C-alpha positions as CSV (number, residue, x, y, z in Angstrom):
1,M,76.6,116.3,107.7
2,D,77.7,115.0,104.2
3,K,77.0,117.9,101.7
4,S,76.2,115.3,98.9
5,L,73.0,114.1,100.7
6,T,69.4,114.8,100.0
7,T,67.0,114.3,103.0
8,V,63.4,113.2,102.6
9,L,61.0,113.0,105.5
10,V,58.7,110.0,104.9
11,T,55.1,110.3,106.0
12,S,52.2,107.9,105.9
13,S,51.2,109.4,102.5
14,T,54.6,109.1,100.9
15,T,54.8,106.5,98.1
16,V,57.7,104.4,96.8
17,R,57.1,106.3,93.5
18,E,58.0,109.6,95.2
19,V,61.1,108.0,96.8
20,L,62.2,106.8,93.3
21,D,61.5,110.2,91.8
22,C,63.6,111.9,94.4
23,F,66.5,109.5,94.0
24,K,66.5,109.9,90.2
25,A,66.2,113.7,90.3
26,T,69.6,114.1,92.1
27,S,73.1,112.9,92.0
28,D,73.3,113.0,95.8
29,D,72.8,110.0,98.1
30,L,69.1,110.0,99.5
31,L,68.5,109.9,103.2
32,L,65.0,108.7,104.1
33,L,63.8,109.5,107.6
34,D,60.4,108.2,109.1
35,Q,58.3,111.0,110.6
36,N,57.6,108.6,113.4
37,S,61.2,108.1,114.3
38,V,63.0,109.9,117.1
39,I,66.8,109.3,116.8
40,A,69.7,110.9,118.7
41,Q,71.8,113.1,116.6
42,P,75.0,111.0,117.1
43,H,73.1,108.0,115.9
44,L,71.9,109.8,112.8
45,E,75.5,110.8,112.2
46,L,76.3,107.1,111.5
47,L,74.4,107.6,108.2
48,T,75.2,111.2,107.5
49,D,78.8,111.7,108.5
50,Y,80.5,108.4,108.0
51,P,82.0,107.6,104.6
52,R,79.8,105.2,102.8
53,S,80.1,103.4,99.5
54,A,76.8,101.4,99.8
55,S,73.4,102.0,101.1
56,V,73.0,101.8,104.9
57,A,70.1,101.4,107.4
58,L,70.1,102.4,111.0
59,V,69.1,99.3,113.2
60,A,68.9,98.3,116.8
61,T,69.6,94.9,118.3
62,Q,66.4,93.1,119.1
63,K,65.6,89.4,119.5
64,N,62.9,88.4,117.1
65,G,63.0,91.9,115.5
66,D,61.6,93.0,112.2
67,T,65.0,93.0,110.3
68,F,67.7,90.4,109.8
69,V,71.4,91.5,109.8
70,H,74.2,89.1,108.8
71,Q,77.9,90.0,108.6
72,N,77.0,93.7,109.2
73,R,74.6,93.6,106.1
74,V,70.9,93.8,106.1
75,A,69.8,90.5,104.6
76,S,66.1,90.7,105.1
77,A,63.6,93.4,106.2
78,S,59.9,93.6,106.8
79,S,56.9,95.8,106.0
80,Q,53.1,95.7,106.3
81,S,53.2,93.2,103.4
82,H,56.5,91.4,104.2
83,K,57.8,89.4,107.2
84,V,61.3,88.2,108.1
85,T,62.0,84.6,108.7
86,L,64.6,85.3,111.3
87,G,64.9,88.7,112.9
88,N,67.7,90.0,115.1
89,R,67.4,93.8,114.7
90,N,64.6,96.5,114.5
91,F,64.7,99.0,111.7
92,A,64.9,102.5,113.3
93,G,63.3,104.3,110.3
94,A,66.5,105.9,108.8
95,L,67.8,104.7,105.5
96,R,70.5,106.2,103.3
97,I,70.4,105.1,99.6
98,S,73.6,105.3,97.7
99,Q,74.0,106.7,94.2
100,N,76.9,104.3,93.8
101,Q,74.2,101.6,93.4
102,R,72.0,103.8,91.2
103,E,71.0,101.4,88.4
104,H,70.3,98.5,90.9
105,V,68.4,100.8,93.3
106,I,66.3,102.1,90.4
107,S,65.5,98.6,89.2
108,A,64.6,97.5,92.7
109,L,62.3,100.4,93.5
110,E,60.5,100.0,90.2
111,G,59.9,96.4,91.0
112,A,58.3,97.5,94.3
113,I,56.1,100.1,92.5
114,D,54.9,97.4,90.0
115,S,53.8,95.1,92.8
116,R,51.6,97.8,94.4
117,L,51.9,96.3,97.9
118,P,50.6,98.4,100.8
119,G,53.0,99.7,103.5
120,N,55.2,102.6,104.7
121,A,57.4,103.8,101.8
122,I,60.6,103.6,103.9
123,D,59.8,100.0,104.8
124,L,58.9,98.9,101.3
125,S,62.1,100.6,99.9
126,L,64.3,98.7,102.4
127,V,62.5,95.4,101.5
128,A,62.9,96.2,97.8
129,L,66.6,96.8,98.1
130,T,67.3,93.7,100.2
131,R,65.3,91.3,98.1
132,A,67.0,92.7,95.0
133,R,70.2,91.9,96.7
134,V,71.4,95.6,96.7
135,Q,74.0,95.9,99.4
136,V,72.5,97.6,102.5
137,D,75.0,97.9,105.4
138,A,73.8,97.9,109.0
139,A,74.7,100.8,111.4
140,D,74.0,99.7,114.8
141,L,72.1,102.1,117.2
142,W,73.1,101.6,120.8
143,A,73.9,103.4,124.1
144,A,70.8,105.8,123.9
145,P,67.1,105.3,123.5
146,Y,65.2,105.7,120.2
147,A,61.6,105.5,119.2
148,R,59.7,104.5,116.0
149,S,56.1,104.8,116.9
150,A,52.8,106.4,115.7
151,D,52.0,107.1,119.3
152,N,53.0,110.8,120.0
153,S,53.4,110.1,123.8
154,V,56.0,107.5,123.1
155,R,58.0,109.9,120.8
156,E,57.8,112.7,123.3
157,S,59.0,110.6,126.1
158,V,62.0,109.5,124.2
159,K,62.6,113.1,123.0
160,S,62.7,114.1,126.7
161,E,65.2,111.4,127.5
162,L,67.4,112.5,124.6
163,N,67.2,116.2,125.6
164,N,68.7,115.2,129.0
165,L,71.6,113.4,127.5
166,N,75.0,114.7,127.2
167,L,75.7,114.2,123.5
168,G,79.4,114.6,123.8
169,Q,79.5,111.7,126.4
170,L,77.3,109.7,124.0
171,R,79.6,110.2,121.2
172,L,82.5,109.2,123.3
173,K,80.7,106.0,124.4
174,M,79.8,105.1,120.8
175,A,83.5,105.7,119.9
176,N,84.6,103.2,122.5
177,R,84.6,99.7,121.0
178,A,82.7,97.2,123.0
179,N,83.8,94.1,120.9
180,D,87.5,94.3,121.7
181,G,89.5,91.8,123.8
182,F,88.7,91.3,127.5
183,Y,91.8,93.2,128.7
184,S,91.1,96.0,126.2
185,V,87.4,96.4,127.2
186,F,87.7,96.1,130.9
187,F,91.0,97.9,131.5
188,L,92.7,99.7,128.6
189,R,89.6,101.5,127.2
190,K,88.8,102.8,130.8
191,F,91.9,104.9,130.4
192,S,91.8,105.5,126.7
193,K,88.4,107.2,126.7
194,L,89.8,109.8,129.0
195,L,92.7,110.5,126.7
196,T,90.3,110.5,123.7
197,W,88.3,113.2,125.4
198,L,91.5,115.2,125.9
199,A,92.5,114.7,122.2
200,V,89.1,116.0,121.1
201,R,89.7,119.1,123.3
202,V,93.1,119.9,121.9
203,K,91.9,119.0,118.3
204,A,94.4,116.2,117.7
205,T,93.9,114.1,114.7
206,P,93.8,110.2,114.6
207,N,97.0,110.0,112.7
208,Q,98.8,112.2,115.1
209,V,97.7,110.0,117.9
210,T,98.8,106.9,116.0
211,L,102.3,108.3,115.6
212,I,102.5,109.3,119.3
213,S,101.6,105.7,120.2
214,F,104.2,104.5,117.6
215,A,106.9,106.6,119.2
216,I,106.1,105.4,122.7
217,G,106.2,101.8,121.5
218,L,109.5,102.3,119.8
219,Y,111.0,103.9,122.9
220,S,109.7,100.9,124.9
221,A,111.6,98.6,122.6
222,F,114.6,100.7,123.1
223,C,114.4,100.4,126.9
224,F,114.4,96.7,126.5
225,T,117.6,96.7,124.7
226,K,119.4,98.0,127.8
227,G,118.8,94.6,129.6
228,S,118.7,96.0,133.1
229,F,115.7,95.5,135.5
230,S,115.0,99.3,135.7
231,Q,115.0,99.7,132.0
232,T,112.9,96.5,131.5
233,L,110.3,97.8,134.0
234,L,110.3,101.1,132.2
235,G,109.9,99.4,128.8
236,A,107.0,97.3,130.2
237,V,105.2,100.4,131.5
238,L,105.7,102.3,128.2
239,L,104.4,99.4,126.2
240,Q,101.2,99.5,128.2
241,I,101.0,103.3,127.7
242,S,101.6,102.7,124.0
243,I,98.6,100.4,123.6
244,I,96.4,102.7,125.7
245,V,97.2,105.6,123.3
246,D,96.8,103.2,120.4
247,C,93.2,102.7,121.5
248,V,92.6,106.4,121.2
249,D,93.3,106.9,117.6
250,G,90.3,104.6,116.6
251,E,88.1,106.2,119.3
252,L,89.0,109.6,118.0
253,A,88.3,108.7,114.4
254,R,84.9,107.4,115.4
255,Y,84.2,110.5,117.6
256,T,85.3,113.0,115.0
257,R,84.2,110.9,112.0
258,K,87.5,111.4,110.3
259,F,88.4,108.2,108.5
260,S,90.9,107.4,105.8
261,K,92.6,104.6,104.1
262,L,95.9,106.1,105.2
263,G,94.8,106.1,108.8
264,A,93.6,102.5,108.8
265,W,96.9,101.3,107.0
266,L,99.1,103.4,109.5
267,D,97.3,102.1,112.6
268,A,97.7,98.5,111.4
269,V,101.4,98.5,110.3
270,T,102.6,100.5,113.3
271,D,101.1,98.0,115.7
272,R,103.0,95.2,114.0
273,V,106.3,97.2,113.9
274,K,106.0,98.1,117.6
275,E,105.4,94.4,118.6
276,Y,108.2,93.0,116.6
277,M,110.6,95.8,117.6
278,V,110.0,94.8,121.2
279,F,111.0,91.3,120.4
280,L,114.2,92.7,118.8
281,G,114.8,94.8,121.9
282,L,114.3,91.9,124.3
283,A,116.8,89.8,122.2
284,I,119.4,92.7,122.2
285,G,119.0,93.2,125.9
286,A,119.4,89.4,126.6
287,E,122.6,89.3,124.5
288,K,124.1,91.9,126.8
289,S,123.7,89.6,129.7
290,G,125.2,86.6,127.8
291,E,121.8,84.9,126.6
292,D,121.4,84.0,122.9
293,L,117.6,84.5,122.3
294,W,117.7,85.4,118.7
295,V,116.0,82.2,117.4
296,P,113.1,82.4,120.0
297,A,112.6,86.0,119.1
298,L,112.4,85.2,115.3
299,V,110.2,82.2,116.0
300,M,107.8,84.3,118.0
301,M,107.7,87.0,115.2
302,L,107.0,84.2,112.7
303,I,104.3,82.7,114.9
304,Q,102.5,86.0,115.2
305,T,102.9,86.7,111.5
306,F,101.2,83.3,110.6
307,R,98.4,84.0,113.0
308,H,97.8,87.6,111.9
309,L,97.6,86.8,108.2
310,S,95.3,83.8,108.8
311,D,93.2,85.7,111.2
312,Y,92.6,88.6,108.7
313,N,92.1,86.3,105.7
314,F,89.9,83.8,107.5
315,A,87.6,86.7,108.7
316,R,87.4,88.3,105.3
317,T,86.9,85.0,103.5
318,V,84.0,84.0,105.8
319,K,82.5,87.5,105.2
320,L,82.8,87.0,101.3
321,R,81.3,83.5,101.4
322,A,78.5,84.8,103.7
323,E,77.8,87.6,101.2
324,S,77.7,85.1,98.3
325,Q,74.7,83.4,100.0
326,F,72.7,86.6,99.4
327,L,73.3,87.1,95.7
328,T,70.2,85.4,94.5
329,P,67.3,87.9,94.3
330,V,64.1,87.0,96.1
331,D,60.7,87.9,94.5
332,Y,59.5,91.1,96.1
333,A,56.0,89.9,96.5
334,A,56.9,86.4,97.8
335,D,55.9,85.4,101.4
336,F,59.3,83.7,102.0
337,D,62.3,86.1,102.3
338,G,64.9,83.4,101.2
339,I,66.6,83.3,104.6
340,V,67.2,79.7,106.0
341,P,67.5,79.9,109.7
342,T,70.3,78.0,111.4
343,E,70.2,76.9,115.0
344,R,73.1,78.2,117.0
345,E,73.7,77.7,120.7
346,P,73.6,81.2,122.2
347,K,76.9,82.2,123.9
348,G,76.7,83.0,127.6
349,R,78.7,86.0,128.9
350,L,81.5,83.8,130.4
351,R,81.8,81.7,127.3
352,Y,82.0,84.8,125.1
353,W,84.8,86.5,127.1
354,L,86.8,83.2,127.4
355,G,86.5,83.0,123.6
356,K,88.0,86.5,123.4
357,I,90.8,85.7,125.8
358,I,91.8,82.4,124.1
359,Q,92.2,84.3,120.8
360,F,95.2,86.0,122.4
361,P,94.6,89.4,120.9
362,I,97.0,92.3,121.1
363,G,96.0,93.6,124.5
364,E,96.5,90.3,126.2
365,R,99.8,89.6,124.2
366,W,101.2,93.0,125.3
367,L,100.2,92.4,128.8
368,V,102.0,89.0,128.9
369,I,105.1,90.6,127.2
370,S,105.2,93.4,129.9
371,T,104.6,91.2,133.0
372,S,106.8,88.2,131.9
373,A,109.7,90.5,131.0
374,V,109.6,92.1,134.4
375,I,109.1,88.8,136.3
376,G,111.6,86.7,134.5
377,G,113.4,88.7,131.8
378,A,113.5,88.1,128.1
379,S,114.1,84.3,128.4
380,F,110.9,84.0,130.5
381,T,109.0,86.1,127.9
382,F,110.1,83.9,125.0
383,T,109.1,80.8,127.0
384,V,105.6,81.9,128.1
385,M,104.7,83.6,124.8
386,P,105.1,80.5,122.5
387,I,103.2,78.3,125.0
388,L,100.3,80.6,125.1
389,A,100.3,81.2,121.3
390,A,100.4,77.5,120.8
391,I,97.3,76.9,123.1
392,S,95.4,79.8,121.4
393,A,96.3,78.4,117.9
394,L,95.1,74.8,118.9
395,V,91.8,76.1,120.0
396,V,91.2,78.7,117.3
397,Y,92.4,76.6,114.3
398,R,90.3,73.6,115.5
399,G,87.1,75.8,115.2
400,R,88.3,77.3,111.9
401,I,88.9,73.9,110.3
402,I,85.4,72.6,111.3
403,R,83.8,75.7,109.8
404,T,85.9,75.5,106.7
405,L,85.0,71.8,106.1
406,K,81.4,73.1,105.9
407,M,82.1,75.6,103.2
408,E,81.9,75.0,99.5
409,K,85.0,73.2,98.1
410,E,85.6,76.0,95.6
411,P,88.2,78.7,96.6
412,S,87.1,82.2,97.4
413,R,87.2,84.6,94.5
414,G,88.6,88.2,94.3
415,I,92.0,89.7,94.8
416,L,92.3,89.0,98.6
417,I,94.4,85.9,98.3
418,S,96.0,86.4,94.8
419,A,97.3,89.9,95.9
420,Q,99.3,88.3,98.7
421,Q,100.9,85.4,96.9
422,D,104.1,87.3,95.9
423,S,105.5,84.2,94.2
424,L,106.4,83.4,90.6
425,I,106.1,79.6,91.0
426,L,104.4,78.7,94.3
427,K,100.7,78.5,93.9
428,L,98.8,76.5,96.5
429,K,95.7,75.8,94.5
430,F,95.3,72.3,96.0
431,I,94.0,73.8,99.3
432,K,90.8,75.2,97.6
433,R,88.4,76.1,100.4
434,F,91.4,76.4,102.8
435,D,92.7,79.2,100.6
436,W,92.6,81.6,103.5
437,L,95.6,79.7,104.8
438,E,97.6,80.1,101.6
439,P,99.3,83.5,102.4
440,S,100.2,82.2,105.9
441,L,101.7,79.0,104.5
442,L,103.7,80.8,101.9
443,R,105.1,83.2,104.5
444,A,106.0,80.2,106.7
445,V,107.8,78.4,103.8
446,E,109.8,81.6,103.0
447,T,110.6,82.8,106.5
448,L,111.5,79.3,107.9
449,L,113.8,78.6,105.1
450,L,115.4,82.0,105.7
451,L,115.8,81.1,109.4
452,W,117.3,77.7,108.5
453,I,119.8,79.3,106.2
454,F,120.9,81.7,108.8
455,I,121.0,79.0,111.6
456,I,123.2,76.6,109.6
457,N,125.6,79.5,108.9
458,E,125.6,80.6,112.4
459,Q,124.6,84.1,111.5
460,I,121.8,84.9,113.8
461,N,122.0,88.4,115.0
462,T,120.3,91.9,114.7
463,V,121.0,92.0,111.0
464,N,119.4,88.6,110.3
465,F,116.4,89.8,112.5
466,I,116.1,93.0,110.3
467,V,116.3,91.0,107.1
468,I,113.3,88.8,108.1
469,F,111.4,91.6,109.7
470,T,111.5,93.8,106.6
471,I,110.2,90.8,104.5
472,V,107.5,90.2,107.1
473,F,106.6,93.9,107.0
474,H,106.3,93.6,103.2
475,H,103.8,90.8,103.5
476,Y,101.7,92.8,106.0
477,D,101.8,95.6,103.5
478,N,100.4,93.2,100.9
479,L,97.7,92.1,103.3
480,Y,96.4,95.5,104.2
481,R,96.4,96.6,100.6
482,S,94.4,93.4,99.6
483,L,91.9,94.1,102.4
484,Q,91.1,97.4,100.6
485,N,90.8,95.6,97.2
486,E,94.2,96.9,96.1
487,R,97.5,95.4,94.9
488,K,101.1,96.6,95.4
489,P,102.4,98.2,92.1
490,I,104.1,95.6,90.0
491,W,107.4,97.5,90.0
492,L,107.5,97.3,93.8
493,S,106.8,93.5,93.7
494,R,109.5,93.1,91.1
495,L,112.1,95.1,93.0
496,G,111.1,92.9,96.0
497,L,112.3,89.9,94.0
498,F,109.3,87.7,95.0
499,I,109.8,84.7,97.4
500,E,112.1,82.7,95.1
501,G,114.4,85.7,94.4
502,R,114.7,86.7,98.1
503,L,115.5,83.1,99.1
504,L,118.1,82.8,96.3
505,L,119.7,86.1,97.2
506,S,119.8,85.4,100.9
507,G,121.1,81.9,100.4
508,I,124.0,83.0,98.2
509,A,124.8,85.8,100.6
510,A,124.9,83.6,103.6
511,F,126.8,80.6,102.1
512,G,129.1,83.0,100.2
513,E,129.8,84.8,103.5
514,W,128.7,88.2,102.0
515,N,127.9,91.1,104.3
516,L,124.1,90.7,105.0
517,S,123.9,94.3,106.1
518,Y,123.6,95.3,102.5
519,I,120.6,93.1,102.0
520,A,119.0,94.4,105.2
521,W,119.6,97.9,103.9
522,Y,118.1,97.2,100.6
523,F,115.0,95.5,101.9
524,S,114.5,98.2,104.6
525,L,114.8,101.0,102.0
526,L,112.5,99.2,99.6
527,F,109.8,97.7,101.9
528,L,109.9,100.0,104.9
529,L,110.5,103.3,103.2
530,T,109.7,103.3,99.5
531,S,106.6,101.1,99.8
532,S,105.3,103.1,102.7
533,L,105.9,106.3,100.9
534,Q,104.1,105.1,97.8
535,W,101.0,104.1,99.8
536,V,101.0,107.3,101.8
537,L,101.4,109.5,98.8
538,S,98.6,107.7,96.8
539,H,96.1,107.8,99.7
540,R,96.8,110.8,101.7
541,A,93.6,112.6,100.6
542,N,91.4,109.4,100.0
543,K,88.5,108.7,102.4
544,V,87.6,105.1,103.2
545,R,85.1,103.7,100.7
């Protein structure tokens, strides 16, 4: 349990005034527990052992429930004196109030005290926070029963069920992501959870597992460079093993509750490096049999880069815009909670999983790479992959364009987009509400121009691939930093020459028949080594906040 945490058991006689006094009397976060709640320890740990920067409430999925959660945030809550317009969760009676929000929390609770409305103190506190628009994250309770009832027989029945549970297995089940892609959920994670259990027993760390997966993925790429059927088959098998192991690091982090910015960054960037090194390996292997597949390999890397950047930026932009809808406080004593329901067609199970598959996530992509390479070699892989990627993009971007057209015309605010521009001149301000596409479009301009320069100079080889790959890595680095509300140090950006400088340098080198190896080495040392070391050294001891 987090040592900087004060726990208060809320009874029927507890008042909001007492809650406020406890919060003001300490510098620790305040954990409120309803005396009528029975909660499994692993679920309670979602509030006590996970790093939190905002307040958080424990909730359980429930149609027409007493709480409304939107974008993983509690947007509305109920009490004896308050109702929700639209409920999709039930509050489990456990609330952690963050000292990071101290001034806003105190103001919200004082407003509740002044209103003198009747109700359970923990419910009234949650209502006060949500209506004052203090951020309260939602921690979902699942995979085990819980109770929040004044009926002692109900509580005792749930206690009996929980006593018969294997808590280790429950933690393992909770660590296993249920919202992943189809292939990951129904195949990969069936194996990964066994390895996760083993990793727990040998006391491995999530970062160690990430590096093991990375090493296996790189060796898979090396096998593809050989070009023979046996080595291609081995590479395909190792690629699948790599992604299974890659599932373990996240599961292990959730199981052991060991999270860090370094771990999140390491997991993300190594996935990209592994995938693009496999493209490189396939192109090298094909070259040994007389096939020139450098352009398809580069194009596939650029397609995936465009998709990845837009996927992350669209998701985060939607989240930021959704949160902006809940910035206006609602009167604590009002009947209406300020939530305007929107009618949405419920997704059936088949439609849900088809939607997951059509997004062409990493599990499905790596399955296609492995199977196509074994069946028809690299040329078949670079034929099938672009077709499937194009179909996926057509469906996905159609939906995103429709959703974006319904957004406000103003661009999103914050550093998410600006931190990724990496340009001295190019600013795509005209796209406004489509600003989530800006980083992808800028990357497309840069990388396609580089590819054109190399093509017309007939210089497509391993060196050219490395040049473009290092630049792509640089942009991923900017992306992952921006997702954590950070920017790359200005000195690193300047040394990276920005889009304009890199294009000028590469153009002069290509048309001047310079040795591009020097540029490849420079970008590799700067983007892959120096920038990565800077990130690692600055975050090695920091927890996710």
